[in-house]
N, C-alpha and C positions, 0 to 999 in steps of 0.2 A: 100736674099730671092728669087729674080728673077735673071735669067740669062740675057744675052744681049737682049735689047729690039728689037722687030721686027719692020717691017714697020708701022709707025704711032704710035709706042709705046712710053712710057714715056722716056724722055731723053732730052739732050741739044738740043735746037732749036725747040722743039715741043711746041705747044701752050697749056697753062694750062687754062681751062675754067670751070667756075662754073655757073650754071643757076638754079634759083629757080622760080617756077611759082606758084603764089598764096599761098606760104608757104606750099604747099601740094606735089609738085613734084620737085625733085632736080636731075639734071644730072651734072656729073663731068667728065672732061677729064684730065688725068694726075695722076691716082691712081696707086701706086706701090704695095701696100698690104693693107689688112684690118686686123688690129690687134685684135679688139674685136667688138662685136655688140650684141645688144638686142633691144627690142622695144622702149627703151628710149634714147639710146646712141650708136653711131657708131664712132669708133676710127680708123683712117687710115693714112698711110703714102702716101704723094703725092709728086709731083715734086717740090712743093713750101713749103714743111714742113709737120708737123703733123697736121691733121685736125680732130676736134671733132665736130660731129653733135649731137644735142640734140633735143628731141621732144617727141611726143606721137604716139603710134601705128606705129613706123617706120618699114618698110618692104623693104628689098633690092630686087629690081626688075631686075637689071642687074649688073653683075660684070664680066668684061673681062680684066684680068691682062695683056694679050698679047697686047691689044690696049690701056689699061689704062682707059677704059670706066666704069662708075659706074652710077647707077640710084637707087633712093629710093623714096618711097611714104609714106605719113603719115603727121602729123602736125609738121612742123619744127619750133622750137623755137629759135635755135641759131646755128651758124657755126663759129667756132673759130680755127684759125691757131695758134698753141702754140709754134712752133719753126720757127724762121725766115727763109726766103728763103736765099739761099747762092748764090747770084748773084751780081756781080759788087763790091764785097768787103764790102758790107753793114754790114756783121757780122764778117769779118776778123779783127784780131788784138785786140779784146776785150775779151781775155781769162782771164785776171786778174779782180778781183772784184774791185769795187769802193774804198773800204778801202785799198786794196793793192796798188792801184795807188796813193791814197792820202798819204800814209805813205812811199812812195818811197824815 
């Protein structure tokens, strides 16, 4: 989706930061793309995996994919990372299901 990251853009060695103030203002550093959005849910790819934001009256105030910066306002009810970050081998080596490993 994106080409090579520019200075301060998403990539290895860059800080991933999420800040929520009073459940009304959210800023995020490390966004790679926004997959879908409406006033109740925003789905995006970040340096640390897929992030789903849910709430009410959500409005994107800033989106800069060159720097990976994102800001939203509204009432935030949840922030969920649905895919694990791929750092330090935490997700490596577990491609087989539990049943496949059990019946090996």
